[in-house]
C-alpha positions as CSV (number, residue, x, y, z in Angstrom):
1,M,0.0,0.0,0.0
2,R,1.4,3.3,-1.1
3,R,1.7,6.0,1.6
4,E,1.5,9.7,0.8
5,P,4.4,11.9,1.9
6,R,4.1,13.3,5.4
7,G,4.2,17.0,4.2
8,R,1.3,16.4,1.8
9,R,-0.8,14.8,4.5
10,R,-0.2,17.8,6.8
11,R,-1.2,20.3,4.0
12,G,-4.4,18.3,3.4
13,A,-5.3,18.3,7.0
14,L,-4.7,22.0,7.3
15,A,-6.9,22.8,4.3
16,T,-9.7,20.7,5.8
17,A,-9.4,22.5,9.1
18,L,-9.6,25.9,7.4
19,M,-12.7,24.9,5.5
20,L,-14.4,23.7,8.6
21,A,-13.5,26.9,10.5
22,A,-14.8,29.0,7.6
23,G,-18.0,27.1,7.7
24,C,-18.4,27.5,11.5
25,A,-17.7,31.2,11.4
26,R,-20.9,32.0,9.4
27,I,-24.1,32.5,11.4
28,E,-27.0,31.2,9.5
29,P,-30.6,30.2,10.3
30,P,-31.2,26.5,10.8
31,P,-31.8,24.8,7.4
32,G,-35.4,23.9,6.6
33,G,-37.0,26.3,9.1
34,P,-39.1,29.4,8.3
35,P,-37.3,32.6,7.8
36,D,-36.9,34.8,10.9
37,S,-38.6,38.2,10.3
38,A,-39.0,39.2,14.0
39,P,-36.8,42.1,15.2
40,P,-34.6,41.7,18.3
41,R,-36.5,42.0,21.6
42,L,-35.1,43.7,24.6
43,E,-35.1,41.1,27.4
44,S,-33.5,43.0,30.3
45,S,-31.5,46.1,31.2
46,S,-29.3,47.2,34.2
47,P,-29.0,48.8,36.5
48,E,-32.5,49.0,37.8
49,P,-34.4,52.2,36.9
50,L,-34.5,54.8,39.6
51,A,-31.8,53.1,41.6
52,S,-29.4,54.9,43.9
53,L,-25.9,53.5,43.4
54,P,-23.2,55.5,45.3
55,G,-19.8,54.7,44.0
56,F,-21.2,53.0,40.8
57,D,-18.3,52.0,38.4
58,G,-19.9,49.4,36.1
59,E,-21.7,49.6,32.8
60,V,-25.2,50.3,31.7
61,E,-26.3,47.2,29.8
62,F,-29.1,46.4,27.3
63,R,-29.6,42.6,26.7
64,F,-31.5,41.3,23.7
65,S,-33.1,38.0,22.8
66,E,-30.6,37.3,20.0
67,V,-27.3,38.4,18.5
68,I,-27.6,41.9,17.2
69,S,-25.8,43.7,14.4
70,E,-23.0,46.2,15.1
71,G,-24.0,48.0,11.9
72,S,-21.9,49.0,8.9
73,T,-20.1,51.7,11.0
74,A,-18.5,50.6,14.3
75,S,-18.5,52.8,17.4
76,Q,-15.2,54.8,17.4
77,G,-16.1,57.7,19.8
78,T,-17.1,60.1,17.1
79,G,-20.9,59.8,17.5
80,M,-21.2,58.5,13.9
81,G,-21.2,54.8,14.6
82,D,-24.5,53.0,14.0
83,L,-24.9,52.0,17.7
84,E,-23.6,55.3,19.0
85,R,-26.5,57.1,17.1
86,L,-28.9,55.0,19.1
87,V,-27.6,55.9,22.6
88,V,-28.3,59.2,24.4
89,L,-26.3,59.5,27.7
90,S,-26.6,62.6,29.9
91,P,-25.3,64.5,31.6
92,T,-22.0,64.5,29.6
93,T,-20.1,66.7,27.2
94,R,-18.5,63.8,25.3
95,V,-19.6,60.9,23.1
96,P,-20.1,57.9,25.5
97,E,-18.4,54.5,25.2
98,V,-20.9,52.3,23.3
99,R,-19.8,48.7,22.9
100,W,-21.3,45.8,21.0
101,R,-21.1,42.5,22.8
102,R,-23.0,40.0,20.6
103,N,-26.5,40.1,22.2
104,R,-25.7,43.1,24.5
105,I,-25.0,46.8,24.2
106,T,-23.0,48.4,27.1
107,V,-22.7,52.1,27.8
108,R,-20.5,54.2,30.1
109,P,-19.3,57.9,30.0
110,R,-15.7,58.4,28.7
111,E,-14.9,60.5,31.7
112,G,-16.3,57.9,34.1
113,W,-19.3,58.1,36.4
114,Q,-19.3,61.2,38.5
115,P,-20.5,61.1,42.2
116,N,-23.8,62.6,43.3
117,T,-25.1,62.8,39.8
118,V,-28.4,61.8,38.2
119,Y,-27.8,59.9,35.0
120,R,-30.2,59.2,32.2
121,V,-29.4,56.6,29.4
122,E,-31.8,56.2,26.5
123,L,-31.7,53.5,23.9
124,L,-33.6,54.7,20.8
125,P,-35.5,52.5,18.3
126,G,-33.5,51.0,15.5
127,V,-31.5,48.0,16.8
128,T,-31.2,45.3,14.1
129,D,-30.4,41.7,14.1
130,L,-28.1,39.8,11.7
131,R,-30.9,39.4,9.2
132,N,-31.5,43.2,9.2
133,N,-34.8,43.0,11.1
134,R,-35.1,46.4,12.7
135,S,-36.8,47.1,16.1
136,T,-39.3,50.0,16.0
137,E,-40.3,49.8,19.6
138,G,-40.2,53.0,21.6
139,G,-37.0,54.0,23.3
140,T,-35.9,52.4,26.6
141,V,-34.7,54.8,29.4
142,I,-32.7,54.0,32.5
143,T,-32.4,56.7,35.1
144,F,-30.3,56.2,38.2
145,T,-28.2,58.3,40.6
146,T,-24.7,57.8,41.9
147,G,-25.6,59.4,45.2
148,G,-28.7,60.9,46.8
149,T,-32.3,60.5,45.9
150,V,-33.7,60.3,42.4
151,P,-35.6,63.5,41.3
152,T,-39.2,63.5,40.0
153,D,-39.5,66.8,38.1
154,T,-40.5,66.9,34.4
155,L,-40.1,69.4,31.5
156,R,-42.7,69.1,28.7
157,G,-42.9,70.7,25.3
158,R,-42.8,70.5,21.5
159,V,-40.2,71.6,18.9
160,W,-41.0,72.9,15.5
161,D,-39.1,73.5,12.3
162,W,-40.0,77.1,11.7
163,T,-38.8,77.0,8.1
164,T,-41.5,74.4,7.2
165,G,-44.1,74.9,10.0
166,R,-43.9,71.2,10.9
167,P,-43.1,69.3,14.1
168,A,-39.4,68.5,14.2
169,A,-39.2,64.7,14.7
170,G,-35.8,63.5,16.0
171,A,-34.6,66.9,17.0
172,L,-31.9,67.1,19.6
173,I,-33.0,68.7,22.9
174,E,-30.5,69.9,25.5
175,A,-31.6,71.0,29.0
176,A,-28.9,72.8,30.9
177,L,-29.4,73.1,34.6
178,L,-28.4,76.6,35.7
179,P,-26.2,78.0,37.0
180,D,-23.8,75.0,36.7
181,T,-24.8,74.2,33.1
182,L,-25.2,70.5,33.7
183,I,-26.6,69.3,30.3
184,Y,-29.2,66.6,29.9
185,R,-29.9,65.4,26.3
186,F,-33.1,64.1,24.8
187,V,-34.6,63.3,21.4
188,A,-38.0,64.6,20.2
189,D,-40.5,62.0,19.3
190,S,-42.2,61.6,15.9
191,G,-44.6,64.4,16.6
192,G,-41.9,66.8,17.9
193,G,-42.9,66.4,21.5
194,F,-40.8,65.7,24.5
195,A,-41.2,65.0,28.2
196,L,-37.9,65.3,30.0
197,S,-38.0,63.4,33.3
198,P,-37.0,62.7,35.9
199,L,-34.9,65.9,36.3
200,P,-33.4,67.7,39.3
201,S,-35.6,70.7,40.1
202,G,-34.4,74.1,39.1
203,T,-34.1,76.6,36.2
204,Y,-33.1,75.2,32.8
205,L,-32.0,76.7,29.5
206,V,-33.6,74.4,27.0
207,T,-32.2,74.4,23.5
208,A,-33.5,72.4,20.5
209,A,-31.5,71.8,17.3
210,L,-32.5,70.0,14.1
211,D,-29.4,67.7,14.2
212,P,-29.7,66.6,10.6
213,E,-26.6,64.2,10.9
214,R,-28.2,62.5,14.0
215,D,-24.8,62.6,15.8
216,R,-26.4,64.0,19.0
217,R,-24.1,67.1,18.9
218,R,-25.1,70.7,18.2
219,T,-23.1,73.0,16.0
220,G,-23.5,76.7,15.4
221,R,-24.6,76.1,11.8
222,E,-27.7,74.1,12.6
223,A,-31.2,75.7,13.0
224,F,-32.0,76.0,16.7
225,D,-34.0,77.8,19.3
226,S,-33.7,78.2,23.1
227,A,-35.8,79.3,26.0
228,R,-35.5,79.5,29.8
229,T,-38.0,77.6,32.0
230,E,-38.4,76.0,35.4
231,T,-39.4,72.5,36.5
232,G,-42.6,72.1,38.5
233,T,-44.7,74.0,36.1
234,R,-47.5,72.6,34.0
235,D,-46.9,74.9,31.1
236,S,-45.8,73.2,27.8
237,L,-42.7,74.8,26.2
238,E,-42.6,75.5,22.5
239,L,-39.3,75.9,20.6
240,W,-39.2,77.2,17.0
241,M,-35.9,76.3,15.3
242,F,-34.6,78.4,12.4
243,P,-31.1,79.5,11.1
244,H,-29.7,82.4,13.0
245,D,-27.9,85.2,11.2
246,S,-26.0,88.0,12.8
247,S,-26.2,90.2,9.7
248,G,-29.3,91.7,8.2
249,P,-31.1,90.6,5.0
250,R,-30.2,91.7,1.5
251,L,-32.3,91.7,-1.7
252,A,-31.5,88.5,-3.5
253,E,-34.0,88.9,-6.4
254,I,-36.4,91.4,-7.7
255,A,-39.0,90.3,-10.3
256,S,-42.2,91.6,-11.8
257,T,-45.0,89.0,-11.7
258,D,-47.4,91.3,-13.7
259,S,-47.5,94.9,-14.9
260,L,-48.4,96.1,-11.4
261,S,-46.8,93.7,-9.1
262,I,-43.2,93.2,-7.8
263,R,-41.9,90.2,-5.9
264,L,-39.0,90.8,-3.5
265,R,-36.9,87.8,-2.4
266,F,-34.4,88.4,0.4
267,S,-31.2,86.5,1.3
268,Q,-32.6,85.5,4.7
269,L,-35.8,84.4,6.3
270,L,-37.8,87.3,7.5
271,D,-39.4,88.1,10.9
272,P,-43.1,87.3,10.4
273,F,-44.0,89.4,13.4
274,Q,-42.6,92.7,12.0
275,P,-45.4,95.1,11.1
276,L,-45.1,95.7,7.4
277,D,-46.0,99.4,7.8
278,S,-42.7,99.8,9.7
279,I,-40.8,99.0,6.4
280,A,-40.1,101.9,4.0
281,V,-40.0,101.1,0.3
282,T,-39.2,103.5,-2.6
283,V,-39.2,102.8,-6.3
284,H,-37.6,105.1,-8.9
285,A,-37.7,104.7,-12.7
286,L,-34.2,104.7,-14.3
287,P,-32.3,106.5,-15.7
288,D,-34.1,109.7,-14.6
289,S,-34.9,108.5,-11.1
290,A,-38.5,109.5,-11.4
291,P,-40.4,108.3,-8.3
292,V,-43.1,105.6,-8.8
293,A,-46.0,105.6,-6.4
294,T,-46.4,102.3,-4.5
295,G,-48.9,100.6,-2.3
296,P,-48.1,98.8,0.9
297,L,-45.9,95.7,1.2
298,M,-47.8,92.5,1.6
299,R,-47.0,88.9,2.4
300,E,-47.5,86.4,-0.5
301,A,-50.5,84.7,1.0
302,A,-52.3,87.9,1.6
303,F,-51.3,89.3,-1.8
304,D,-52.4,86.2,-3.7
305,S,-55.8,86.2,-2.0
306,L,-56.3,89.9,-2.9
307,Y,-55.0,90.2,-6.4
308,R,-54.5,86.9,-8.1
309,A,-56.8,86.1,-11.1
310,R,-58.5,89.5,-11.0
311,P,-58.8,92.0,-13.9
312,V,-56.6,95.0,-13.7
313,A,-59.6,97.3,-12.9
314,D,-60.7,95.2,-10.0
315,S,-57.1,94.9,-8.8
316,L,-56.7,98.7,-8.8
317,A,-59.9,99.0,-6.8
318,A,-58.7,96.4,-4.3
319,D,-55.6,98.6,-3.5
320,S,-58.0,100.8,-1.5
321,L,-58.6,98.0,1.0
322,A,-56.7,97.6,4.3
323,P,-53.1,97.0,3.3
324,D,-52.5,93.9,5.4
325,S,-56.0,92.8,6.4
326,L,-55.3,89.2,5.2
327,A,-51.8,88.9,6.6
328,L,-50.8,87.2,9.8
329,D,-49.8,90.2,11.8
330,S,-52.7,89.8,14.2
331,L,-50.8,87.0,16.0
332,P,-49.3,88.0,19.4
333,P,-45.6,88.8,19.3
334,R,-43.4,85.8,19.8
335,D,-42.2,87.2,23.2
336,T,-45.9,87.1,24.3
337,L,-46.3,83.5,23.1
338,R,-43.2,82.4,24.8
339,A,-44.2,84.1,28.1
340,R,-47.4,82.0,28.0
341,G,-45.3,78.8,27.9
342,D,-47.4,77.4,25.0
343,S,-48.9,78.3,21.7
344,G,-51.7,80.2,23.2
345,L,-54.1,78.2,21.0
346,K,-56.4,75.4,22.1
347,Q,-55.7,72.1,20.2
348,P,-58.5,69.6,19.8
349,A,-57.9,66.4,21.8
350,G,-56.3,63.7,19.7
351,A,-55.7,66.0,16.8
352,A,-52.4,66.4,15.1
353,P,-50.4,69.4,16.4
354,Q,-51.0,72.6,14.5
355,P,-48.4,75.4,14.3
356,S,-49.3,78.6,16.3
357,R,-47.0,80.7,14.1
358,P,-46.9,81.5,10.4
359,T,-44.2,79.7,8.5
360,L,-41.0,81.7,7.8
361,S,-40.6,83.2,4.4
362,D,-38.0,85.2,2.5
363,R,-40.5,86.9,0.1
364,L,-42.7,90.0,0.1
365,M,-44.9,91.5,-2.6
366,L,-45.2,95.2,-3.6
367,R,-47.9,96.9,-5.7
368,V,-47.3,99.9,-7.9
369,S,-50.0,102.4,-8.9
370,V,-49.0,102.7,-12.6
371,P,-48.1,99.8,-14.9
372,L,-44.4,99.0,-15.2
373,V,-42.8,99.8,-18.6
374,P,-41.8,96.8,-20.7
375,E,-37.9,96.6,-20.8
376,G,-37.8,99.3,-18.2
377,R,-35.4,99.5,-15.2
378,Y,-36.4,100.5,-11.6
379,A,-34.3,101.1,-8.5
380,V,-35.9,99.5,-5.4
381,V,-34.9,100.4,-1.9
382,V,-36.2,98.7,1.2
383,R,-35.4,100.3,4.6
384,G,-35.8,98.7,8.0
385,I,-36.4,95.0,7.0
386,R,-35.8,92.5,9.8
387,N,-34.7,88.9,9.6
388,A,-36.0,86.1,11.9
389,S,-33.1,86.7,14.3
390,G,-34.3,90.3,14.8
391,V,-31.4,92.0,12.9
392,R,-32.6,95.0,10.9
393,A,-31.0,96.2,7.7
394,D,-31.5,98.3,4.5
395,A,-31.6,96.5,1.2
396,N,-31.6,97.7,-2.4
397,G,-31.5,96.4,-5.9
398,V,-32.6,97.0,-9.5
399,L,-35.7,95.6,-11.2
400,E,-35.3,94.8,-14.9
401,V,-38.7,94.4,-16.6
402,G,-38.8,92.0,-19.5
403,A,-40.4,92.6,-22.9
404,R,-44.1,92.1,-22.8
405,N,-45.6,89.2,-24.7
406,D,-49.0,90.3,-25.7
407,A,-49.9,86.7,-26.9
408,A,-49.8,85.4,-23.4
409,P,-52.1,86.8,-20.6
410,R,-50.4,88.5,-17.7
411,V,-51.0,87.4,-14.1
412,G,-53.8,89.6,-12.7
413,E,-55.0,90.8,-16.1
414,P,-58.0,89.4,-18.1
415,P,-57.1,87.0,-20.9
416,A,-57.3,88.3,-24.4
417,R,-60.5,87.7,-26.2
418,P,-60.3,85.0,-29.0
419,P,-60.9,86.3,-32.5
420,A,-64.5,86.0,-33.7
421,T,-65.2,82.9,-35.7
422,P,-66.8,83.6,-39.1
423,A,-70.3,82.3,-39.5
424,A,-70.6,79.1,-41.6
425,P,-72.2,79.6,-45.0
426,P,-75.9,78.5,-45.3
427,I,-76.5,75.0,-46.6
428,R,-78.2,75.0,-50.0
429,K,-80.9,72.5,-50.6
């Protein structure tokens, strides 16, 4: 019987071992069984909620019913890891240590647990298993203290994206306890609402930011809003996020929408609470700078309701109406709304939240008393316009009117009558 060389036998055994190891490394469902479509289920967590743990030096743990996925981006302390995005730890100023341990997620602050501090750890929905089944259950919160008693106070409210007038789902909320600025972080729910509890009693500076990258960190470039409030009150806080600018608005575009109307588009979103009669507008025909009489400034919604699809004669008569009777200036100033602690409006029970403020806009409309000259040029100056941050500025620009196309009806003017159709000749019998 012929025997193989010893080296060849060893190589064959090594290859077989590598194949077996590769096969064992893959985690697959049992053959022949139904496909698993159930998301991972949270089985337990520790420490116990509302526990008092002086000298605590362990980890917060979330244990699941099966092996979970670490995601395509591992946790590296940047806040951009897939599991790091699902954990909100406060109070801390750094991204926490979030570790994947097969069927567990563990969390601890990078600076270590501080004594006599109330900690809150929230695990957001979104944990997936190895088959990419995603959990959509509500977030799990563990609150405990490293010394002293657990507080019971709550802050409630809702955050809005003021640029769209919609609730800001997933917005980052930071509540800084004054005067030591101990920051607690939260995430708004799908309706933009939040209930921050339990919190130590006191005065808080609450800030909401859109957080488009979902890294749980706020930068100066994001839309945000802030307000000061106290625990122990039943008032619901409203925060309206928008981009903040330290310089005033400029005219970005001037266009004629018909022979009597001018649309002004600014470089920034405007303060919707500014009375439009506080803004001075002048129009001069170029090149001789002859003044052109104008009507009042109006917001687009009010202007469209008053002038759109009306004949020129009716539009001129409408200019004698109250200048801003259809605008939204009748709302209380935003400082008054904030002092109330809520929107000031009663919302029907069970109804979707409705905005209590007009949506921000960067446009205003202006009416002139005489038709604009085709291919004419006009200098427009707007004085005292205010952006959403409250910064006032003067803006100017030049309107260049295009050549009029008589074949197409102008907005706000009656359509041209079609030519008369000649009568058909009589039928001879």
